[in-house]
N, C-alpha and C positions, 0 to 999 in steps of 0.2 A: 507499501498498498504506499502513498504517494502522498508527503505530505498535505500538499491540500486536502486530499481524499479526506487524507488522518487527521486533518479539523476540522472534518465536516465543512467544507467548505462546499457554497451553495452550488448543482449541474442543471446550467438552463439550456438550450440549445434552441430560441425559434422556429428557428425552421428544420429542428429535427435533429437526434445524431445523427455525427457524421459515421462511425461507423469505427474498424477499426485502416486509419490510416500510415501507410507508409513515410517513412520520415525518411530514410537511404536515397527512396524515386523521390522529395516531396522538390517542386522548384517553383519559384514564386515570381508570372513577370510583371514585369515593371512597364510602362509603356505613357503614355498623352504627350506635354507637350514640353519632353527633353531630344536635346542632340543623341542619343545612341539606347533607345527603348533597349530594352533588355533583359531573357530570361536566367534568374541566377537558380541553379541548383545547390541543394543540402551541402552538397563539399564546394560549393565556390563564396556559400553562407560562409561556411567555415576557416572560411579564408582568411575574411573580410576581421579584419582587428575590434573583438570580442568589448562587452559597455558593458557590466556590473553595475544598476540600477534600487538605490536603495525605494524601498517609496510602494505604496501600498493601489491597492484594484479595491475602486468602490464606487457596489452596484447600484443604481437609482433606487433598488430594488429594498435600499438603506440598511446593506452588508459590507462589510471595508473588510483587508488578508495585507494582512505586510509580512514583506517578505525580497528576498533581494533576486531579483530579477533578471537572466542573459540573457545575453543579445546582441545584434547592433544596430548602432542610433542610423536613422530613418535619414538624418541631413546627409552618414555620410551614403548612405543608398540616394537621392536627390545630387549632389557630387556626381557620386559613381554615370549617374546616366547622365546628364548633363541639362540640369532643369533648368525650362528657359528659364527668363525675367519676366515671363507673366504669370505664372503659374500659381497662384489665390489661393489654390486645394486642393489635401488629399486624399482617395478617395481606395477605401477598400472592402476588398471581394473577398466570404470569404468560400468558399470549399463548398461545390457547390451550384453558385452565384448565383444562392438566391435574394442573401444576403450582403449590406454592402450598409456603408455608414464614411461621411466623411469628414475630415478635421482644416479649421486655415493651420497655411500657410507656419504661422509664427511657431505654432501651436508641434507640426513639423518637429523645428527644427529646436526643439527643446532638447536639451541634455539629458532627460529620464524620456525619451521619447522613441519607442526602440524596436525591432522587431524580435519578437524575445521566440528563448528556444528552450528556459530553462528558471528556473526558482527554487531558489535555494539550493541549488548544487543537483538538481534531478528534471530532465528531462523533462518535460510537457506533455502528462497524457490526452489523447480526446477529448478526454473529457474536460480539458480544460485551458481548451483551447490547442494543441499542440496538433502537427507539428512544431511551429512557428504563429504565431499569431501576435496583432496587435497589440503594446501598450503603452499608455497613454492616462498617468495617474492623474493628471491638472482637469479628468474633463473625466465624466461619469463610466461610469465600463461599458456602456453597451456602442462608445466612439472605441472601445477595446476588443476591433476585429478577430475571430478564432478564426483557426487555421488559413489564415491566406492566404489567397493561392494567383491573386492581383492587385496589382494596384498601380491609381491612374493621375496624375499628376494633370490639374483641370485650372481650368483658366477663371470658372463664376463654378460658383455651391448647386449640388446637386440632392436635393433630400437624399435618406438611406429609407433603412428598411425599417424604422424602430420610428421617426421622424415620419414618416409617411403617416405612422398608426398616432403621432399627435405629439412624441417625447419632443423637445427641444431641440431645435438648432444647434445651437452654445453648446447646449449638454456643461453648462459650470457645473458644479459640485454649490448645494445648500445645504448649508447650517443646518441641524436638525439631527432626533434621533440614530440609531445605526449599530448593527450589528455589528462585535468585534470581532473574529470572527478567529482572532491569533491567541483570542480569552475567553472561549467556551460561548464563544455566543451571547457575550454580557453588552446591554444593549447602552452606549455611551451615547458624548454629544458629541459632534465635529464641527470644524468652523469652514466659511463661508471657501470655495475652492480645493488644490491639493490639499490632502489630507495629510501634516508633516505628527500630529501630537491632536489623543483628544482637551476635550474642555469639561 
């Protein structure tokens, strides 16, 4: 049992659980407004500089889990493909091409915004968005798309899966009660914005 499962971290796939996915054959297409669109396979991702982000994934359903998320910074991906000056948003597509969501470029360029494949030194399982997921601790968790297979660089905003169903486009984390998964699900209060501590 992995650490996320051991802490009873909630599992939720709006579009249905994808089942077993093969890490070794995983690939992510990077396309849109860039000079050098390409497909990054698992081995290529592992060759890129890794970053450890100490942060929380915080769900709009009011739970939050803290750990060390390891992956590649999104800004490195944007540099790799030569993102054009016109890029304003980064759009993620999950396995199956049903779930999508977009984040502003300025959020994608932040230090902790990653394509992540591990949590506390364990590979992410499919339950929690493996083999590779977006990790965007600055916004509600629906912006941290699971099992990412495609990234589009856009010059305009496109509402995603949940945004079309009433969730906010900005996904700004709001202050209020939240279950701390690391502390047995105890209800605590979080501030607005990235959750760095409870209040």
